[in-house]
N, CA and C atoms as a LAMMPS dump frame, in Angstrom:
ITEM: TIMESTEP
0
ITEM: NUMBER OF ATOMS
420
ITEM: BOX BOUNDS ff ff ff
-5.0000000000000000e+02 5.0000000000000000e+02
-5.0000000000000000e+02 5.0000000000000000e+02
-5.0000000000000000e+02 5.0000000000000000e+02
ITEM: ATOMS id mol type element x y z
1 1 1 N -274.943 -172.962 -392.845
2 1 2 C -274.293 -173.753 -391.823
3 1 3 C -272.916 -173.192 -391.536
4 2 1 N -272.475 -173.37 -390.317
5 2 2 C -271.165 -172.878 -389.94
6 2 3 C -270.07 -173.845 -390.351
7 3 1 N -270.289 -175.111 -390.158
8 3 2 C -269.396 -176.179 -390.601
9 3 3 C -270.312 -177.299 -391.085
10 4 1 N -269.813 -178.21 -391.895
11 4 2 C -270.7 -179.263 -392.413
12 4 3 C -271.468 -179.978 -391.296
13 5 1 N -272.749 -180.183 -391.55
14 5 2 C -273.636 -180.93 -390.655
15 5 3 C -273.822 -180.309 -389.276
16 6 1 N -273.561 -179.014 -389.134
17 6 2 C -273.789 -178.333 -387.857
18 6 3 C -274.498 -177.018 -388.123
19 7 1 N -275.345 -176.644 -387.193
20 7 2 C -276.008 -175.345 -387.239
21 7 3 C -275.394 -174.459 -386.173
22 8 1 N -275.588 -173.176 -386.293
23 8 2 C -274.994 -172.22 -385.355
24 8 3 C -275.398 -172.525 -383.913
25 9 1 N -276.628 -173.003 -383.707
26 9 2 C -277.095 -173.265 -382.35
27 9 3 C -276.537 -174.56 -381.761
28 10 1 N -275.847 -175.359 -382.576
29 10 2 C -275.187 -176.554 -382.05
30 10 3 C -273.906 -176.189 -381.305
31 11 1 N -273.429 -174.98 -381.519
32 11 2 C -272.194 -174.531 -380.878
33 11 3 C -272.429 -174.247 -379.401
34 12 1 N -271.353 -174.273 -378.625
35 12 2 C -271.447 -173.914 -377.208
36 12 3 C -271.491 -172.394 -377.07
37 13 1 N -270.658 -171.72 -377.847
38 13 2 C -270.552 -170.263 -377.774
39 13 3 C -270.416 -169.705 -379.184
40 14 1 N -271.086 -168.573 -379.413
41 14 2 C -270.943 -167.89 -380.699
42 14 3 C -270.54 -166.435 -380.452
43 15 1 N -269.799 -165.89 -381.386
44 15 2 C -269.482 -164.461 -381.363
45 15 3 C -270.611 -163.758 -382.104
46 16 1 N -271.343 -162.914 -381.383
47 16 2 C -272.435 -162.16 -381.985
48 16 3 C -271.958 -160.734 -382.194
49 17 1 N -271.934 -160.311 -383.442
50 17 2 C -271.546 -158.94 -383.761
51 17 3 C -272.797 -158.091 -383.901
52 18 1 N -272.813 -156.977 -383.155
53 18 2 C -273.85 -155.962 -383.266
54 18 3 C -273.148 -154.682 -383.713
55 19 1 N -273.927 -153.636 -384.04
56 19 2 C -273.326 -152.486 -384.695
57 19 3 C -273.559 -151.18 -383.953
58 20 1 N -272.467 -150.432 -383.775
59 20 2 C -272.546 -149.092 -383.195
60 20 3 C -273.142 -148.133 -384.215
61 21 1 N -273.497 -146.929 -383.752
62 21 2 C -274.027 -145.907 -384.664
63 21 3 C -273.064 -145.626 -385.807
64 22 1 N -271.762 -145.724 -385.523
65 22 2 C -270.744 -145.467 -386.534
66 22 3 C -270.683 -146.559 -387.592
67 23 1 N -271.347 -147.69 -387.332
68 23 2 C -271.291 -148.827 -388.239
69 23 3 C -270.252 -149.85 -387.83
70 24 1 N -269.445 -149.52 -386.812
71 24 2 C -268.416 -150.442 -386.328
72 24 3 C -269.07 -151.652 -385.666
73 25 1 N -268.587 -152.845 -386.031
74 25 2 C -269.099 -154.083 -385.443
75 25 3 C -268.447 -154.323 -384.084
76 26 1 N -269.245 -154.796 -383.131
77 26 2 C -268.765 -155.164 -381.799
78 26 3 C -269.166 -156.616 -381.568
79 27 1 N -268.177 -157.511 -381.464
80 27 2 C -268.456 -158.936 -381.271
81 27 3 C -268.34 -159.3 -379.794
82 28 1 N -269.308 -160.076 -379.303
83 28 2 C -269.267 -160.565 -377.929
84 28 3 C -269.606 -162.05 -377.916
85 29 1 N -268.864 -162.839 -377.107
86 29 2 C -269.182 -164.259 -377
87 29 3 C -270.514 -164.446 -376.272
88 30 1 N -271.342 -165.361 -376.78
89 30 2 C -272.701 -165.522 -376.291
90 30 3 C -273.097 -166.994 -376.349
91 31 1 N -273.834 -167.438 -375.338
92 31 2 C -274.424 -168.777 -375.39
93 31 3 C -275.569 -168.763 -376.388
94 32 1 N -275.884 -169.915 -376.962
95 32 2 C -276.917 -169.963 -378.006
96 32 3 C -277.743 -171.241 -377.902
97 33 1 N -279.039 -171.115 -378.208
98 33 2 C -279.953 -172.266 -378.205
99 33 3 C -280.867 -172.198 -379.431
100 34 1 N -281.371 -173.356 -379.895
101 34 2 C -282.251 -173.37 -381.07
102 34 3 C -283.679 -172.971 -380.737
103 35 1 N -284.352 -172.446 -381.738
104 35 2 C -285.789 -172.155 -381.683
105 35 3 C -286.425 -172.74 -382.938
106 36 1 N -287.753 -172.837 -382.976
107 36 2 C -288.405 -173.381 -384.174
108 36 3 C -288.121 -172.551 -385.438
109 37 1 N -288.325 -173.176 -386.567
110 37 2 C -288.244 -172.515 -387.872
111 37 3 C -286.853 -172.014 -388.22
112 38 1 N -285.795 -172.672 -387.712
113 38 2 C -284.435 -172.286 -388.065
114 38 3 C -283.909 -171.064 -387.344
115 39 1 N -284.696 -170.54 -386.407
116 39 2 C -284.234 -169.383 -385.627
117 39 3 C -283.404 -169.883 -384.444
118 40 1 N -282.685 -168.967 -383.817
119 40 2 C -281.959 -169.299 -382.598
120 40 3 C -282.043 -168.111 -381.648
121 41 1 N -281.686 -168.353 -380.394
122 41 2 C -281.807 -167.289 -379.409
123 41 3 C -280.69 -167.308 -378.391
124 42 1 N -280.582 -166.198 -377.697
125 42 2 C -279.649 -166.071 -376.582
126 42 3 C -280.22 -165.044 -375.62
127 43 1 N -279.653 -164.989 -374.425
128 43 2 C -280.11 -163.961 -373.494
129 43 3 C -279.006 -162.957 -373.257
130 44 1 N -279.393 -161.804 -372.758
131 44 2 C -278.456 -160.742 -372.435
132 44 3 C -279.086 -159.864 -371.364
133 45 1 N -278.354 -158.895 -370.896
134 45 2 C -278.866 -157.945 -369.911
135 45 3 C -279.48 -156.748 -370.611
136 46 1 N -280.589 -156.275 -370.063
137 46 2 C -281.23 -155.078 -370.621
138 46 3 C -280.33 -153.856 -370.498
139 47 1 N -279.312 -153.919 -369.636
140 47 2 C -278.393 -152.802 -369.44
141 47 3 C -277.119 -152.925 -370.28
142 48 1 N -277.015 -153.971 -371.075
143 48 2 C -275.786 -154.199 -371.843
144 48 3 C -275.712 -153.317 -373.084
145 49 1 N -274.496 -153.088 -373.536
146 49 2 C -274.295 -152.383 -374.795
147 49 3 C -274.902 -153.148 -375.954
148 50 1 N -274.829 -154.47 -375.897
149 50 2 C -275.401 -155.306 -376.954
150 50 3 C -276.9 -155.042 -377.094
151 51 1 N -277.614 -154.977 -375.969
152 51 2 C -279.063 -154.713 -376.006
153 51 3 C -279.34 -153.331 -376.584
154 52 1 N -278.557 -152.364 -376.171
155 52 2 C -278.741 -150.998 -376.677
156 52 3 C -278.527 -150.948 -378.188
157 53 1 N -277.463 -151.598 -378.65
158 53 2 C -277.176 -151.596 -380.087
159 53 3 C -278.264 -152.329 -380.87
160 54 1 N -278.762 -153.456 -380.326
161 54 2 C -279.789 -154.225 -381.033
162 54 3 C -281.121 -153.487 -381.114
163 55 1 N -281.422 -152.673 -380.119
164 55 2 C -282.668 -151.902 -380.171
165 55 3 C -282.626 -150.868 -381.296
166 56 1 N -281.427 -150.404 -381.62
167 56 2 C -281.261 -149.403 -382.664
168 56 3 C -281.055 -150.023 -384.047
169 57 1 N -280.366 -151.167 -384.087
170 57 2 C -280.02 -151.799 -385.363
171 57 3 C -280.11 -153.315 -385.182
172 58 1 N -281.078 -153.973 -385.821
173 58 2 C -281.294 -155.404 -385.583
174 58 3 C -280.349 -156.348 -386.343
175 59 1 N -279.426 -155.81 -387.123
176 59 2 C -278.505 -156.681 -387.868
177 59 3 C -277.526 -157.37 -386.923
178 60 1 N -277.268 -158.654 -387.184
179 60 2 C -276.243 -159.386 -386.44
180 60 3 C -275.441 -160.257 -387.395
181 61 1 N -274.224 -160.551 -386.987
182 61 2 C -273.405 -161.585 -387.61
183 61 3 C -273.058 -162.548 -386.49
184 62 1 N -273.162 -163.834 -386.728
185 62 2 C -272.857 -164.832 -385.701
186 62 3 C -271.868 -165.838 -386.262
187 63 1 N -270.902 -166.226 -385.41
188 63 2 C -269.882 -167.172 -385.832
189 63 3 C -269.412 -167.956 -384.61
190 64 1 N -269.172 -169.259 -384.751
191 64 2 C -268.672 -170.041 -383.616
192 64 3 C -267.381 -169.452 -383.062
193 65 1 N -267.251 -169.514 -381.728
194 65 2 C -266.055 -168.99 -381.071
195 65 3 C -265.834 -169.742 -379.763
196 66 1 N -264.705 -169.436 -379.104
197 66 2 C -264.484 -169.992 -377.769
198 66 3 C -265.084 -169.042 -376.733
199 67 1 N -264.962 -169.382 -375.451
200 67 2 C -265.561 -168.566 -374.391
201 67 3 C -264.995 -167.158 -374.301
202 68 1 N -263.835 -166.943 -374.863
203 68 2 C -263.223 -165.611 -374.847
204 68 3 C -263.515 -164.814 -376.115
205 69 1 N -264.235 -165.421 -377.051
206 69 2 C -264.622 -164.712 -378.26
207 69 3 C -263.731 -164.938 -379.459
208 70 1 N -262.701 -165.806 -379.332
209 70 2 C -261.839 -166.084 -380.485
210 70 3 C -262.615 -166.968 -381.453
211 71 1 N -262.788 -166.464 -382.668
212 71 2 C -263.562 -167.155 -383.692
213 71 3 C -262.895 -168.485 -384.042
214 72 1 N -263.719 -169.518 -384.231
215 72 2 C -263.25 -170.853 -384.57
216 72 3 C -262.754 -170.889 -386.006
217 73 1 N -261.515 -171.363 -386.195
218 73 2 C -260.937 -171.47 -387.536
219 73 3 C -261.818 -172.338 -388.427
220 74 1 N -261.919 -171.967 -389.692
221 74 2 C -262.659 -172.752 -390.664
222 74 3 C -264.159 -172.527 -390.675
223 75 1 N -264.635 -171.555 -389.885
224 75 2 C -266.065 -171.255 -389.863
225 75 3 C -266.311 -169.922 -390.557
226 76 1 N -267.548 -169.685 -390.926
227 76 2 C -267.917 -168.423 -391.559
228 76 3 C -269.016 -167.749 -390.75
229 77 1 N -269.057 -166.431 -390.816
230 77 2 C -270.085 -165.667 -390.116
231 77 3 C -271.401 -165.783 -390.864
232 78 1 N -272.488 -165.841 -390.086
233 78 2 C -273.825 -165.926 -390.655
234 78 3 C -274.604 -164.673 -390.286
235 79 1 N -275.178 -164.018 -391.286
236 79 2 C -275.97 -162.813 -391.056
237 79 3 C -277.374 -163.184 -390.594
238 80 1 N -277.973 -162.284 -389.832
239 80 2 C -279.339 -162.487 -389.383
240 80 3 C -279.951 -161.187 -388.908
241 81 1 N -281.227 -161.266 -388.565
242 81 2 C -281.961 -160.127 -388.028
243 81 3 C -282.441 -160.494 -386.629
244 82 1 N -282.159 -159.633 -385.663
245 82 2 C -282.482 -159.903 -384.268
246 82 3 C -283.744 -159.172 -383.833
247 83 1 N -284.481 -159.823 -382.95
248 83 2 C -285.639 -159.224 -382.304
249 83 3 C -285.438 -159.352 -380.802
250 84 1 N -285.518 -158.237 -380.083
251 84 2 C -285.396 -158.253 -378.626
252 84 3 C -286.757 -158.608 -378.042
253 85 1 N -286.775 -159.609 -377.15
254 85 2 C -288.013 -160.133 -376.589
255 85 3 C -287.948 -160.06 -375.061
256 86 1 N -289.016 -159.52 -374.46
257 86 2 C -289.048 -159.378 -373.001
258 86 3 C -290.003 -160.346 -372.319
259 87 1 N -290.862 -161.015 -373.092
260 87 2 C -291.796 -161.983 -372.521
261 87 3 C -292.383 -162.811 -373.657
262 88 1 N -293.141 -163.832 -373.294
263 88 2 C -293.824 -164.64 -374.288
264 88 3 C -293.167 -165.989 -374.502
265 89 1 N -293.691 -166.767 -375.456
266 89 2 C -293.216 -168.133 -375.668
267 89 3 C -291.735 -168.237 -376.039
268 90 1 N -291.25 -167.36 -376.929
269 90 2 C -289.826 -167.413 -377.293
270 90 3 C -288.948 -167.058 -376.099
271 91 1 N -289.368 -166.067 -375.31
272 91 2 C -288.63 -165.685 -374.115
273 91 3 C -288.506 -166.887 -373.183
274 92 1 N -289.634 -167.531 -372.909
275 92 2 C -289.639 -168.678 -371.999
276 92 3 C -288.81 -169.832 -372.553
277 93 1 N -288.916 -170.087 -373.852
278 93 2 C -288.16 -171.188 -374.466
279 93 3 C -286.66 -170.961 -374.358
280 94 1 N -286.198 -169.751 -374.64
281 94 2 C -284.76 -169.463 -374.557
282 94 3 C -284.295 -169.552 -373.108
283 95 1 N -285.035 -168.966 -372.177
284 95 2 C -284.657 -169.032 -370.768
285 95 3 C -284.513 -170.492 -370.314
286 96 1 N -285.505 -171.311 -370.632
287 96 2 C -285.513 -172.727 -370.229
288 96 3 C -284.338 -173.48 -370.872
289 97 1 N -284.134 -173.267 -372.174
290 97 2 C -283.085 -174.001 -372.875
291 97 3 C -281.677 -173.583 -372.462
292 98 1 N -281.479 -172.298 -372.189
293 98 2 C -280.152 -171.862 -371.726
294 98 3 C -279.833 -172.542 -370.398
295 99 1 N -280.789 -172.553 -369.483
296 99 2 C -280.557 -173.204 -368.185
297 99 3 C -280.27 -174.7 -368.358
298 100 1 N -280.989 -175.35 -369.27
299 100 2 C -280.786 -176.783 -369.504
300 100 3 C -279.432 -177.062 -370.167
301 101 1 N -279.065 -176.264 -371.157
302 101 2 C -277.835 -176.507 -371.918
303 101 3 C -276.583 -176.162 -371.112
304 102 1 N -276.636 -175.091 -370.321
305 102 2 C -275.428 -174.597 -369.659
306 102 3 C -275.38 -174.899 -368.161
307 103 1 N -276.474 -175.39 -367.587
308 103 2 C -276.498 -175.904 -366.218
309 103 3 C -275.871 -175.006 -365.168
310 104 1 N -274.898 -175.543 -364.46
311 104 2 C -274.254 -174.838 -363.345
312 104 3 C -273.553 -173.555 -363.793
313 105 1 N -273.165 -173.483 -365.055
314 105 2 C -272.489 -172.268 -365.538
315 105 3 C -273.397 -171.046 -365.424
316 106 1 N -274.703 -171.239 -365.48
317 106 2 C -275.635 -170.114 -365.342
318 106 3 C -275.481 -169.481 -363.962
319 107 1 N -275.481 -170.291 -362.928
320 107 2 C -275.34 -169.768 -361.563
321 107 3 C -273.96 -169.15 -361.359
322 108 1 N -272.944 -169.782 -361.892
323 108 2 C -271.577 -169.267 -361.732
324 108 3 C -271.43 -167.91 -362.417
325 109 1 N -271.927 -167.787 -363.638
326 109 2 C -271.782 -166.507 -364.338
327 109 3 C -272.649 -165.425 -363.709
328 110 1 N -273.777 -165.807 -363.107
329 110 2 C -274.609 -164.828 -362.394
330 110 3 C -273.825 -164.225 -361.23
331 111 1 N -273.088 -165.059 -360.502
332 111 2 C -272.265 -164.569 -359.388
333 111 3 C -271.201 -163.607 -359.906
334 112 1 N -270.507 -163.994 -360.98
335 112 2 C -269.476 -163.111 -361.544
336 112 3 C -270.076 -161.805 -362.057
337 113 1 N -271.274 -161.864 -362.62
338 113 2 C -271.967 -160.65 -363.061
339 113 3 C -272.202 -159.723 -361.877
340 114 1 N -272.674 -160.272 -360.776
341 114 2 C -272.948 -159.47 -359.577
342 114 3 C -271.658 -158.855 -359.042
343 115 1 N -270.615 -159.663 -358.921
344 115 2 C -269.328 -159.166 -358.408
345 115 3 C -268.754 -158.09 -359.333
346 116 1 N -268.832 -158.32 -360.626
347 116 2 C -268.268 -157.386 -361.6
348 116 3 C -268.955 -156.035 -361.639
349 117 1 N -270.164 -155.969 -361.109
350 117 2 C -270.9 -154.701 -361.162
351 117 3 C -271.103 -154.071 -359.78
352 118 1 N -270.377 -154.546 -358.777
353 118 2 C -270.479 -153.95 -357.444
354 118 3 C -270.095 -152.48 -357.531
355 119 1 N -270.938 -151.627 -356.973
356 119 2 C -270.677 -150.193 -356.956
357 119 3 C -271.034 -149.478 -358.248
358 120 1 N -271.55 -150.206 -359.231
359 120 2 C -271.881 -149.603 -360.527
360 120 3 C -273.386 -149.532 -360.755
361 121 1 N -274.163 -149.89 -359.758
362 121 2 C -275.614 -149.895 -359.917
363 121 3 C -276.102 -151.244 -360.398
364 122 1 N -277.411 -151.364 -360.489
365 122 2 C -278.021 -152.633 -360.883
366 122 3 C -277.715 -152.965 -362.339
367 123 1 N -277.318 -154.208 -362.572
368 123 2 C -277.049 -154.706 -363.914
369 123 3 C -277.721 -156.069 -364.013
370 124 1 N -278.955 -156.104 -364.538
371 124 2 C -279.713 -157.356 -364.593
372 124 3 C -278.96 -158.444 -365.344
373 125 1 N -279.253 -159.688 -364.991
374 125 2 C -278.606 -160.838 -365.607
375 125 3 C -279.626 -161.608 -366.443
376 126 1 N -279.434 -161.666 -367.744
377 126 2 C -280.262 -162.487 -368.611
378 126 3 C -281.735 -162.14 -368.609
379 127 1 N -282.059 -160.856 -368.455
380 127 2 C -283.473 -160.468 -368.382
381 127 3 C -284.081 -160.148 -369.751
382 128 1 N -283.28 -160.185 -370.806
383 128 2 C -283.775 -160.017 -372.173
384 128 3 C -283.388 -161.231 -372.999
385 129 1 N -284.226 -161.567 -373.947
386 129 2 C -283.922 -162.626 -374.895
387 129 3 C -283.824 -161.988 -376.272
388 130 1 N -282.895 -162.484 -377.045
389 130 2 C -282.736 -162.03 -378.423
390 130 3 C -283.005 -163.229 -379.327
391 131 1 N -283.93 -163.067 -380.237
392 131 2 C -284.281 -164.106 -381.202
393 131 3 C -283.717 -163.689 -382.557
394 132 1 N -282.947 -164.567 -383.163
395 132 2 C -282.311 -164.259 -384.44
396 132 3 C -282.936 -165.109 -385.551
397 133 1 N -283.328 -164.432 -386.613
398 133 2 C -283.775 -165.103 -387.823
399 133 3 C -282.639 -165.005 -388.824
400 134 1 N -282.041 -166.145 -389.195
401 134 2 C -280.916 -166.116 -390.144
402 134 3 C -281.342 -165.567 -391.497
403 135 1 N -280.425 -164.838 -392.141
404 135 2 C -280.694 -164.304 -393.475
405 135 3 C -280.853 -165.45 -394.47
406 136 1 N -280.088 -166.511 -394.277
407 136 2 C -280.185 -167.707 -395.107
408 136 3 C -280.617 -168.838 -394.191
409 137 1 N -281.819 -169.362 -394.376
410 137 2 C -282.293 -170.438 -393.503
411 137 3 C -281.37 -171.647 -393.552
412 138 1 N -281.248 -172.375 -392.435
413 138 2 C -280.395 -173.566 -392.43
414 138 3 C -280.958 -174.638 -393.36
415 139 1 N -280.067 -175.457 -393.881
416 139 2 C -280.485 -176.573 -394.75
417 139 3 C -281.272 -177.58 -393.928
418 140 1 N -282.251 -178.172 -394.531
419 140 2 C -283.103 -179.151 -393.826
420 140 3 C -282.378 -180.447 -393.591
């Protein structure tokens, strides 16, 4: 657990650290939703550095943070193993839950994604799902 009586997926935003070839951790703020069996998920772009790093190295560390990625005081990072998913039940569940949990913010961030990548080529929005299995399952 990140804090007493809360699971990582109860947070609004988590800092997800993925790893470069050099072993250096790269943390990015990410929305998060629960999945069955103590797993959790988030979406990302297939063109993102995060997706590229996860395809090479499935290790992640997740910790509650604010929207800018500043880690929440008094919390600890939780290790896990990520699986990149492009379709299927987990993909659909994460897509549906992100839209339900974050509502209008999904449309707003999609617009900012489009504006931020003008002239840089296509940069898909939320077309990949990442499913994380925690190294230590949450307490029942």
